[in-house]
Each structure stands twice: as C-alpha cells, then as structure tokens.
C-alpha beads as a LAMMPS data file, in Angstrom:
LAMMPS data file: protein, C-alpha beads

325 atoms
324 bonds

1 atom types
1 bond types

-500.0 500.0 xlo xhi
-500.0 500.0 ylo yhi
-500.0 500.0 zlo zhi

Masses

1 110.0

Atoms # bond

1 1 1 135.247 137.918 -110.607
2 1 1 132.761 140.119 -110.328
3 1 1 130.389 140.784 -113.600
4 1 1 129.677 143.702 -114.304
5 1 1 127.245 143.842 -117.434
6 1 1 126.046 140.286 -118.879
7 1 1 124.955 140.344 -122.226
8 1 1 122.190 137.652 -123.267
9 1 1 120.679 136.882 -126.694
10 1 1 120.658 141.212 -127.476
11 1 1 118.839 141.754 -130.735
12 1 1 118.477 145.639 -132.121
13 1 1 116.836 145.559 -135.339
14 1 1 115.638 148.767 -137.157
15 1 1 112.631 149.089 -139.185
16 1 1 110.263 151.171 -141.127
17 1 1 107.638 150.757 -143.523
18 1 1 109.544 148.914 -146.620
19 1 1 111.856 146.614 -144.460
20 1 1 113.753 145.910 -141.189
21 1 1 117.114 145.668 -140.845
22 1 1 119.249 143.227 -138.358
23 1 1 121.696 145.093 -137.101
24 1 1 122.732 143.468 -133.977
25 1 1 121.861 139.342 -134.005
26 1 1 121.770 137.475 -130.335
27 1 1 124.576 139.041 -128.443
28 1 1 125.971 137.099 -125.475
29 1 1 128.705 138.119 -123.689
30 1 1 130.041 139.147 -120.133
31 1 1 132.337 142.180 -119.071
32 1 1 133.883 141.590 -115.692
33 1 1 135.360 144.099 -113.335
34 1 1 138.505 145.453 -114.295
35 1 1 138.125 144.377 -117.653
36 1 1 139.201 146.388 -120.965
37 1 1 137.197 144.993 -123.915
38 1 1 137.709 145.965 -127.096
39 1 1 135.215 145.542 -129.872
40 1 1 136.761 144.847 -133.561
41 1 1 134.971 144.948 -136.869
42 1 1 134.484 146.417 -140.090
43 1 1 131.980 149.600 -140.260
44 1 1 128.703 148.075 -140.585
45 1 1 129.127 145.218 -138.267
46 1 1 126.859 146.575 -135.582
47 1 1 129.379 147.691 -132.683
48 1 1 128.102 151.333 -132.599
49 1 1 124.333 149.978 -132.452
50 1 1 125.497 147.721 -129.554
51 1 1 126.653 150.525 -127.451
52 1 1 123.800 152.880 -128.420
53 1 1 121.667 149.947 -127.708
54 1 1 123.066 149.563 -123.897
55 1 1 122.228 153.090 -123.193
56 1 1 118.946 153.351 -125.063
57 1 1 119.822 155.810 -126.894
58 1 1 118.215 154.964 -129.830
59 1 1 114.799 156.135 -131.083
60 1 1 112.417 153.629 -129.621
61 1 1 109.690 154.199 -132.355
62 1 1 112.044 153.173 -135.128
63 1 1 114.361 150.385 -133.171
64 1 1 112.968 147.341 -131.698
65 1 1 115.312 145.830 -128.896
66 1 1 115.442 142.568 -127.064
67 1 1 117.306 140.229 -124.934
68 1 1 118.627 141.348 -121.460
69 1 1 121.861 143.392 -120.792
70 1 1 122.521 142.961 -116.836
71 1 1 124.194 145.768 -115.521
72 1 1 124.546 145.651 -111.638
73 1 1 121.305 143.318 -111.428
74 1 1 119.232 145.534 -113.594
75 1 1 118.482 144.552 -117.394
76 1 1 118.943 147.717 -118.908
77 1 1 116.555 147.071 -121.794
78 1 1 113.662 147.004 -120.269
79 1 1 114.197 149.981 -117.608
80 1 1 112.331 153.248 -118.174
81 1 1 114.011 156.130 -119.443
82 1 1 113.924 157.831 -116.138
83 1 1 115.573 154.795 -114.684
84 1 1 118.852 155.029 -117.463
85 1 1 118.776 158.338 -116.976
86 1 1 120.007 157.794 -113.214
87 1 1 122.218 154.936 -114.788
88 1 1 123.790 156.922 -117.897
89 1 1 126.958 159.076 -116.367
90 1 1 127.082 157.292 -113.059
91 1 1 126.745 154.155 -113.747
92 1 1 127.581 153.433 -117.832
93 1 1 129.175 157.226 -119.684
94 1 1 130.281 157.317 -122.999
95 1 1 132.755 158.937 -125.297
96 1 1 131.856 159.496 -128.228
97 1 1 133.850 159.440 -132.270
98 1 1 133.748 163.135 -132.405
99 1 1 133.999 165.390 -129.825
100 1 1 133.712 168.556 -131.407
101 1 1 130.336 167.150 -132.772
102 1 1 129.128 166.198 -128.635
103 1 1 130.240 169.651 -127.518
104 1 1 127.716 172.684 -127.520
105 1 1 130.213 175.019 -129.874
106 1 1 128.895 178.167 -128.241
107 1 1 129.069 177.550 -124.751
108 1 1 132.183 177.067 -122.729
109 1 1 133.535 173.950 -121.454
110 1 1 132.443 175.316 -117.515
111 1 1 128.658 175.646 -118.273
112 1 1 128.767 172.231 -120.356
113 1 1 129.963 170.347 -117.380
114 1 1 127.770 171.970 -115.129
115 1 1 124.632 170.941 -116.677
116 1 1 126.192 167.531 -117.187
117 1 1 127.089 167.442 -113.351
118 1 1 123.781 168.998 -112.115
119 1 1 121.853 166.075 -113.560
120 1 1 123.078 164.122 -110.757
121 1 1 123.828 166.310 -108.431
122 1 1 121.364 169.036 -108.632
123 1 1 122.891 171.127 -105.455
124 1 1 126.310 171.055 -106.289
125 1 1 127.840 174.571 -106.084
126 1 1 130.369 176.163 -109.333
127 1 1 133.334 175.420 -107.066
128 1 1 132.588 171.748 -106.047
129 1 1 132.408 171.045 -109.970
130 1 1 135.435 173.331 -111.023
131 1 1 137.430 171.350 -108.651
132 1 1 135.728 167.901 -109.709
133 1 1 136.614 168.589 -113.730
134 1 1 139.960 170.379 -113.355
135 1 1 141.468 167.338 -111.185
136 1 1 140.077 165.204 -114.588
137 1 1 141.543 167.646 -117.061
138 1 1 144.787 166.792 -115.217
139 1 1 144.131 163.419 -115.311
140 1 1 144.279 163.741 -119.043
141 1 1 147.123 165.897 -119.399
142 1 1 145.016 169.498 -119.817
143 1 1 146.044 172.727 -117.890
144 1 1 143.238 174.425 -115.703
145 1 1 142.251 176.877 -118.474
146 1 1 140.879 174.873 -121.058
147 1 1 137.886 174.471 -118.058
148 1 1 136.926 177.877 -119.193
149 1 1 137.428 177.733 -122.950
150 1 1 135.315 177.258 -125.918
151 1 1 135.273 173.929 -127.828
152 1 1 136.716 175.889 -131.130
153 1 1 139.642 177.273 -129.095
154 1 1 141.325 174.097 -129.047
155 1 1 142.506 171.263 -131.456
156 1 1 140.758 167.784 -131.876
157 1 1 143.213 165.993 -129.506
158 1 1 142.115 168.507 -126.759
159 1 1 138.487 168.222 -127.421
160 1 1 139.013 164.389 -127.199
161 1 1 140.660 164.444 -123.383
162 1 1 137.970 166.982 -122.367
163 1 1 135.103 164.265 -123.808
164 1 1 136.963 161.750 -122.008
165 1 1 137.170 163.673 -118.610
166 1 1 133.400 164.684 -118.776
167 1 1 132.740 160.791 -118.837
168 1 1 134.358 160.274 -115.701
169 1 1 132.417 163.101 -113.651
170 1 1 130.546 160.930 -111.549
171 1 1 133.428 158.190 -111.376
172 1 1 130.795 155.180 -113.555
173 1 1 132.028 151.886 -113.292
174 1 1 131.556 151.457 -116.857
175 1 1 133.363 153.550 -119.759
176 1 1 132.208 152.757 -123.583
177 1 1 134.554 154.577 -126.134
178 1 1 133.024 154.724 -129.452
179 1 1 135.930 155.013 -131.725
180 1 1 137.051 157.555 -129.828
181 1 1 140.581 158.277 -130.883
182 1 1 139.740 157.404 -134.806
183 1 1 139.871 161.168 -135.742
184 1 1 143.172 161.958 -134.433
185 1 1 146.996 161.850 -135.921
186 1 1 148.798 158.497 -134.776
187 1 1 150.377 160.484 -132.203
188 1 1 147.811 161.618 -129.804
189 1 1 146.087 159.023 -130.637
190 1 1 149.022 156.672 -128.787
191 1 1 149.239 159.602 -125.759
192 1 1 145.693 159.187 -125.130
193 1 1 145.648 155.277 -125.401
194 1 1 148.264 155.451 -122.581
195 1 1 146.461 157.911 -120.625
196 1 1 143.147 155.939 -120.879
197 1 1 145.044 152.593 -119.602
198 1 1 146.939 154.974 -116.600
199 1 1 143.463 156.130 -115.860
200 1 1 142.135 152.473 -115.754
201 1 1 144.510 151.664 -113.121
202 1 1 144.103 154.608 -110.902
203 1 1 140.314 154.851 -110.823
204 1 1 139.684 151.049 -111.028
205 1 1 137.390 151.566 -114.062
206 1 1 136.264 148.894 -116.340
207 1 1 136.068 150.019 -120.200
208 1 1 134.544 148.844 -123.905
209 1 1 136.712 150.086 -126.281
210 1 1 134.985 150.080 -129.868
211 1 1 137.114 150.721 -132.518
212 1 1 137.749 149.193 -136.253
213 1 1 141.579 149.083 -135.445
214 1 1 143.474 146.571 -134.532
215 1 1 146.341 148.204 -132.965
216 1 1 144.131 150.041 -130.584
217 1 1 143.059 147.010 -128.880
218 1 1 146.511 145.329 -128.795
219 1 1 147.558 148.369 -127.287
220 1 1 144.810 149.237 -124.563
221 1 1 142.717 146.105 -124.023
222 1 1 142.920 142.988 -122.487
223 1 1 140.380 140.798 -124.092
224 1 1 139.096 141.469 -127.506
225 1 1 135.149 140.613 -129.025
226 1 1 134.937 140.422 -133.181
227 1 1 131.826 141.550 -134.082
228 1 1 130.742 140.499 -137.968
229 1 1 127.035 141.727 -139.555
230 1 1 125.490 142.160 -136.160
231 1 1 127.380 138.581 -134.992
232 1 1 129.998 138.046 -131.963
233 1 1 132.266 135.734 -134.374
234 1 1 135.410 135.308 -131.578
235 1 1 135.606 136.687 -128.189
236 1 1 139.086 136.057 -125.732
237 1 1 141.861 137.527 -124.321
238 1 1 143.685 139.758 -126.355
239 1 1 146.734 137.433 -125.943
240 1 1 145.695 134.364 -127.147
241 1 1 143.126 135.679 -130.493
242 1 1 146.269 138.284 -131.718
243 1 1 148.643 134.527 -131.426
244 1 1 146.031 132.129 -132.693
245 1 1 143.150 133.468 -134.167
246 1 1 140.731 130.283 -134.745
247 1 1 137.563 131.907 -136.039
248 1 1 138.218 132.545 -139.965
249 1 1 136.856 135.960 -139.736
250 1 1 139.710 136.951 -137.106
251 1 1 142.295 135.390 -139.073
252 1 1 141.283 137.763 -142.453
253 1 1 141.081 140.808 -140.478
254 1 1 144.966 140.368 -138.692
255 1 1 146.269 139.408 -141.982
256 1 1 144.896 142.656 -143.397
257 1 1 147.175 144.465 -140.786
258 1 1 150.975 145.242 -140.818
259 1 1 152.783 143.747 -138.089
260 1 1 155.772 145.490 -136.315
261 1 1 157.211 142.500 -135.376
262 1 1 158.878 139.451 -137.502
263 1 1 159.390 139.102 -141.285
264 1 1 157.354 141.462 -143.369
265 1 1 154.274 139.511 -144.884
266 1 1 152.022 140.192 -147.512
267 1 1 148.690 141.989 -146.497
268 1 1 145.756 140.485 -147.715
269 1 1 141.846 141.571 -147.783
270 1 1 138.772 139.803 -147.289
271 1 1 137.244 139.413 -150.530
272 1 1 133.485 140.313 -150.489
273 1 1 131.424 142.846 -149.067
274 1 1 129.215 143.028 -145.923
275 1 1 125.816 140.660 -146.233
276 1 1 122.428 142.723 -146.877
277 1 1 121.326 142.656 -143.165
278 1 1 117.523 143.189 -144.050
279 1 1 117.702 139.312 -145.333
280 1 1 117.871 136.490 -143.068
281 1 1 120.730 134.150 -143.418
282 1 1 120.197 130.221 -143.254
283 1 1 123.770 129.455 -142.382
284 1 1 126.961 131.469 -141.107
285 1 1 126.497 135.064 -141.917
286 1 1 130.314 134.951 -142.912
287 1 1 130.044 132.071 -144.848
288 1 1 130.050 133.948 -148.445
289 1 1 132.939 135.109 -147.876
290 1 1 134.804 132.723 -145.646
291 1 1 137.728 130.748 -147.426
292 1 1 137.304 127.300 -145.285
293 1 1 133.032 127.669 -145.463
294 1 1 131.607 124.184 -146.138
295 1 1 128.430 123.006 -147.619
296 1 1 127.152 122.528 -144.132
297 1 1 128.167 126.122 -143.266
298 1 1 125.871 127.206 -145.652
299 1 1 122.934 125.535 -144.579
300 1 1 122.728 126.107 -140.736
301 1 1 123.937 128.648 -138.252
302 1 1 126.721 127.841 -136.405
303 1 1 126.978 127.580 -132.249
304 1 1 128.971 129.958 -129.917
305 1 1 131.269 127.330 -128.900
306 1 1 133.723 127.801 -125.712
307 1 1 137.403 126.360 -126.340
308 1 1 140.036 124.692 -124.082
309 1 1 141.345 128.388 -123.267
310 1 1 137.676 129.822 -122.379
311 1 1 137.423 131.968 -125.276
312 1 1 134.046 131.740 -127.623
313 1 1 133.886 131.067 -131.250
314 1 1 130.626 130.891 -133.364
315 1 1 131.967 128.954 -136.221
316 1 1 131.167 124.808 -137.501
317 1 1 134.512 124.242 -137.900
318 1 1 134.933 124.069 -133.728
319 1 1 131.512 122.793 -132.461
320 1 1 133.310 119.290 -132.519
321 1 1 136.503 120.363 -130.407
322 1 1 138.472 120.717 -133.600
323 1 1 141.639 122.802 -133.806
324 1 1 143.403 125.101 -136.103
325 1 1 146.466 123.577 -136.192

Bonds

1 1 1 2
2 1 2 3
3 1 3 4
4 1 4 5
5 1 5 6
6 1 6 7
7 1 7 8
8 1 8 9
9 1 9 10
10 1 10 11
11 1 11 12
12 1 12 13
13 1 13 14
14 1 14 15
15 1 15 16
16 1 16 17
17 1 17 18
18 1 18 19
19 1 19 20
20 1 20 21
21 1 21 22
22 1 22 23
23 1 23 24
24 1 24 25
25 1 25 26
26 1 26 27
27 1 27 28
28 1 28 29
29 1 29 30
30 1 30 31
31 1 31 32
32 1 32 33
33 1 33 34
34 1 34 35
35 1 35 36
36 1 36 37
37 1 37 38
38 1 38 39
39 1 39 40
40 1 40 41
41 1 41 42
42 1 42 43
43 1 43 44
44 1 44 45
45 1 45 46
46 1 46 47
47 1 47 48
48 1 48 49
49 1 49 50
50 1 50 51
51 1 51 52
52 1 52 53
53 1 53 54
54 1 54 55
55 1 55 56
56 1 56 57
57 1 57 58
58 1 58 59
59 1 59 60
60 1 60 61
61 1 61 62
62 1 62 63
63 1 63 64
64 1 64 65
65 1 65 66
66 1 66 67
67 1 67 68
68 1 68 69
69 1 69 70
70 1 70 71
71 1 71 72
72 1 72 73
73 1 73 74
74 1 74 75
75 1 75 76
76 1 76 77
77 1 77 78
78 1 78 79
79 1 79 80
80 1 80 81
81 1 81 82
82 1 82 83
83 1 83 84
84 1 84 85
85 1 85 86
86 1 86 87
87 1 87 88
88 1 88 89
89 1 89 90
90 1 90 91
91 1 91 92
92 1 92 93
93 1 93 94
94 1 94 95
95 1 95 96
96 1 96 97
97 1 97 98
98 1 98 99
99 1 99 100
100 1 100 101
101 1 101 102
102 1 102 103
103 1 103 104
104 1 104 105
105 1 105 106
106 1 106 107
107 1 107 108
108 1 108 109
109 1 109 110
110 1 110 111
111 1 111 112
112 1 112 113
113 1 113 114
114 1 114 115
115 1 115 116
116 1 116 117
117 1 117 118
118 1 118 119
119 1 119 120
120 1 120 121
121 1 121 122
122 1 122 123
123 1 123 124
124 1 124 125
125 1 125 126
126 1 126 127
127 1 127 128
128 1 128 129
129 1 129 130
130 1 130 131
131 1 131 132
132 1 132 133
133 1 133 134
134 1 134 135
135 1 135 136
136 1 136 137
137 1 137 138
138 1 138 139
139 1 139 140
140 1 140 141
141 1 141 142
142 1 142 143
143 1 143 144
144 1 144 145
145 1 145 146
146 1 146 147
147 1 147 148
148 1 148 149
149 1 149 150
150 1 150 151
151 1 151 152
152 1 152 153
153 1 153 154
154 1 154 155
155 1 155 156
156 1 156 157
157 1 157 158
158 1 158 159
159 1 159 160
160 1 160 161
161 1 161 162
162 1 162 163
163 1 163 164
164 1 164 165
165 1 165 166
166 1 166 167
167 1 167 168
168 1 168 169
169 1 169 170
170 1 170 171
171 1 171 172
172 1 172 173
173 1 173 174
174 1 174 175
175 1 175 176
176 1 176 177
177 1 177 178
178 1 178 179
179 1 179 180
180 1 180 181
181 1 181 182
182 1 182 183
183 1 183 184
184 1 184 185
185 1 185 186
186 1 186 187
187 1 187 188
188 1 188 189
189 1 189 190
190 1 190 191
191 1 191 192
192 1 192 193
193 1 193 194
194 1 194 195
195 1 195 196
196 1 196 197
197 1 197 198
198 1 198 199
199 1 199 200
200 1 200 201
201 1 201 202
202 1 202 203
203 1 203 204
204 1 204 205
205 1 205 206
206 1 206 207
207 1 207 208
208 1 208 209
209 1 209 210
210 1 210 211
211 1 211 212
212 1 212 213
213 1 213 214
214 1 214 215
215 1 215 216
216 1 216 217
217 1 217 218
218 1 218 219
219 1 219 220
220 1 220 221
221 1 221 222
222 1 222 223
223 1 223 224
224 1 224 225
225 1 225 226
226 1 226 227
227 1 227 228
228 1 228 229
229 1 229 230
230 1 230 231
231 1 231 232
232 1 232 233
233 1 233 234
234 1 234 235
235 1 235 236
236 1 236 237
237 1 237 238
238 1 238 239
239 1 239 240
240 1 240 241
241 1 241 242
242 1 242 243
243 1 243 244
244 1 244 245
245 1 245 246
246 1 246 247
247 1 247 248
248 1 248 249
249 1 249 250
250 1 250 251
251 1 251 252
252 1 252 253
253 1 253 254
254 1 254 255
255 1 255 256
256 1 256 257
257 1 257 258
258 1 258 259
259 1 259 260
260 1 260 261
261 1 261 262
262 1 262 263
263 1 263 264
264 1 264 265
265 1 265 266
266 1 266 267
267 1 267 268
268 1 268 269
269 1 269 270
270 1 270 271
271 1 271 272
272 1 272 273
273 1 273 274
274 1 274 275
275 1 275 276
276 1 276 277
277 1 277 278
278 1 278 279
279 1 279 280
280 1 280 281
281 1 281 282
282 1 282 283
283 1 283 284
284 1 284 285
285 1 285 286
286 1 286 287
287 1 287 288
288 1 288 289
289 1 289 290
290 1 290 291
291 1 291 292
292 1 292 293
293 1 293 294
294 1 294 295
295 1 295 296
296 1 296 297
297 1 297 298
298 1 298 299
299 1 299 300
300 1 300 301
301 1 301 302
302 1 302 303
303 1 303 304
304 1 304 305
305 1 305 306
306 1 306 307
307 1 307 308
308 1 308 309
309 1 309 310
310 1 310 311
311 1 311 312
312 1 312 313
313 1 313 314
314 1 314 315
315 1 315 316
316 1 316 317
317 1 317 318
318 1 318 319
319 1 319 320
320 1 320 321
321 1 321 322
322 1 322 323
323 1 323 324
324 1 324 325
C-alpha cells in the first residue's frame, strides 16, 4: 500500500512568558492511500492542534513543532512557508468546523473561489474556474446558482457543502475534515457524510476526519485513532476497535455512547477531567482517570505496542502481550 502521510514523534508545544503547554506528544502513525481515518477524543485532546501543525497554520513565534511528518517524501515540519503554500490545497486541503467563519461574508462565492484557484493556477480564466466549481457543487448536491451567491444567502448545511467543494478544487491527495459536520443538525450531517464517502470513492481521496462523535467515525471511516491529552491511545480498524476496544480510554468513550443495536445498556461517563497539559507526567497520562491503573501505570510511561490484529495500543497492560479478554 502507498503511504500518504507518516508521522514520527510529532510534538506541538504552545508557549508564552509564563509556561509551556504540551498539546501533542510523540504522535506516531501512518496513513495510506484510500484510508479514511477518524481521529477522536474529548475536546482539548489535541486533534485540531495536530491538523493545524501538519498544515503549518500555527503562529510559529508561540508554537514549537518537533518531529517528522512525511508527505510524498517531504517533511512538512521542515518546509518553508513558500514550500507549504505549494502543498496546501493541491496536496493537502482542510475543511474547518464553522464554514460561515471560513468564508468572507462580503464577497460572492465566485470571487472567493477565483482567489483560491489563482494561488496554484494564476492564468486560469473565469469560465474554467466556474466550470470546475460547478461540477464540484453538483458533487455535494448543490445547484449551479450557489456559485454566484453570498454566504449569508445560504444555510449552514449549504455553506458546509460549499467549503467541502472548495477543498477539492485542486484534487488534493489528502483532505482533513476538522469537525466539519459538528454544527449541523443530524439529518444534514448524515447527508453530508454520505456525500463525503461517495466522493472518496469517485475521486480516489484519502481523508482524515477529526471529531469527538464516535457515530461519525463509525459511519464514514475505516480506521480510527483515539487521542487523549495530546497522545494516541489506540489506532486500528474501526470494525476491530468498535467491536473489541482494548485501551481503557477507548472503552470509556464507547461506554458513554448509546448503541443502536442489541439491548439497551446503561451509559457511563469517564470520571475526572483532562490533565493540566502544562505539566510533565511521569506515568501514563490517562492513569488518574483509568479504572484499571496500577502502581506501575503511575510511575512510567507506556510504550506504543502493536497487537496481533495490527492495531497500536499505548497501555502497559498490553506490553507483555496480554489481552483484554
């Protein structure tokens, strides 16, 4: 399988005069061509921070990014901003959470699309750009007239579809959806997820879906990466992890989400809160909230272990080949 993106020990640290916040710690995993990877976790786990780091959209004066993130043989974290500009939109594109904030309210969609398109195709004519965008609008079930509207003339669902269409303008190899359906109603969310999955098949697209909603991952992804306090706790195929979660944090997330199949089970919340990310942790960062934590868990950091079914788990309980059965 062709490797699209390979992360190795990626760290993202926010800093000011008073303290440092370790937002992402030693993120390591690979994404292959055709993958649809859902990154899930509580708010504040570092999901969006990681996406912003990959795209180099942070203020580099207050954020330190370390490690390697190889995309098509290039380390994204070592490129200049000019080199990154050549990759954004054409290599990697992103759909942000609130499309109404991502689009200018005082310019028609056509004007904004032309500006974006000319970044990579400065000589492209208006007719060429309109034809390309109209085809993409049809792909997300929007009429041609949308191209000439202002953002305030559309609903939230329509704006989100426009944002998705814009992200596909230059046929990127990897698209990041950062909470792209969170602000929408359940029906619209379902429709857009179906359209995204269909587009993925038609355009041979590789996707990262950042969300805190486990149902979004179950409905639209083939792999899942569970993130907690800046670290990946468990990574594997959706069918394996949803059926047999191994890490206690993954188990806690799934136990707090209602199932649509089988008997009604009592929902349970994970006790406690996210740790203070400005402080270093000697042991497992999830240990203070983990019902299975041992003395060893609190004293040393767990290693990222590969299991028999190919998933990665960062938990001391599995370092010796133990199972959760």
